[in-house]
C-alpha positions in Angstrom: -5.6 -1.1 1.5 -5.5 -1.6 -2.2 -2.3 -3.0 -3.7 -0.1 -0.3 -5.2 -1.6 2.5 -3.2 1.0 4.7 -1.6 0.3 5.2 2.1 -0.1 8.8 3.0 -1.2 10.2 6.4 -3.3 13.3 6.2 -2.8 14.0 9.9 -1.1 12.5 12.9 -2.3 13.7 16.3 -1.7 12.9 19.9 -5.1 11.7 21.1 -5.3 10.8 24.8 -3.1 7.7 25.4 -2.1 7.3 21.8 -1.6 8.5 18.3 -4.5 8.9 15.8 -3.6 8.8 12.1 -6.1 9.8 9.4 -5.0 8.1 6.2 -5.6 9.4 2.7 -7.7 6.4 1.8 -10.2 7.2 4.6 -8.9 4.8 7.2 -8.4 6.1 10.8 -5.9 4.3 13.1 -5.6 4.8 16.8 -2.3 3.4 18.1 -1.9 3.4 21.9 1.6 4.7 23.0 2.0 1.4 25.0 1.6 -0.6 21.8 4.0 1.7 19.8 6.7 1.5 22.5 6.2 -2.3 22.9 6.5 -2.9 19.2 9.4 -0.6 18.5 11.0 -1.9 15.3 14.7 -1.2 16.2 17.2 -4.0 16.2 17.7 -3.8 20.0 14.0 -4.1 20.8 13.5 -6.9 18.2 16.3 -8.8 19.9 14.9 -8.3 23.4 11.5 -9.6 22.2 13.2 -12.9 21.1 14.6 -13.5 24.6 12.6 -15.5 27.2 11.5 -13.4 30.2 13.9 -13.2 33.1 12.0 -13.9 36.3 15.0 -12.5 38.4 15.3 -9.2 36.5 15.6 -6.2 38.8 13.1 -3.5 38.1 14.7 -0.1 37.2 13.5 3.4 36.7 13.3 2.7 32.9 10.8 -0.1 33.7 8.6 2.4 35.6 8.7 4.8 32.7 7.9 2.0 30.3 4.7 1.3 32.2 3.4 4.7 30.9 5.3 5.4 27.7 5.0 8.9 26.3 6.6 10.2 23.1 8.6 13.3 23.6 9.2 13.9 19.9 8.2 12.5 16.6 10.7 13.2 13.8 9.8 12.7 10.2 12.4 10.6 8.3 11.9 11.4 4.6 8.4 10.8 3.3 8.3 7.2 4.6 8.8 7.0 8.3 8.9 8.7 11.8 11.4 8.3 14.5 9.9 8.5 18.0 11.8 9.7 21.0 10.4 8.2 24.2 10.3 9.5 27.7 12.5 6.5 28.8 15.3 7.9 26.5 14.8 5.3 23.8 15.0 6.9 20.3 16.3 4.4 17.8 13.0 3.1 16.4 12.1 4.2 12.9 8.4 3.5 12.3 7.7 3.3 8.6 4.2 4.3 7.4 3.6 0.7 6.4 4.5 -0.5 9.9 2.2 2.2 11.5 -0.6 1.1 9.2 -0.1 -2.5 10.1 0.0 -1.9 13.8 -3.3 0.0 13.5 -5.2 -2.8 11.7 -7.5 -5.0 13.8 -5.9 -8.3 14.9 
């Protein structure tokens, strides 16, 4: 991505187990729903990722839904982001276009 180029998705489409984005600069990103849910950018999820794992945590229904995350809705927020409502009830993550692009880049 060239510096100063405004990110613009030409299309966003549910594609199997993920989201496929065709960008205006010709790049195509496929983001698995599992990755999107795991990398939710909200403050609560960021805080949870900082905590060490709890080996005595009790598995709940939310954990079972998290094993197969599915978006129920994707709401545009201005011209810069999307809010995803997940099947586990989580809905506070606002995914900016820059963040979606970054998640879609090879590691």
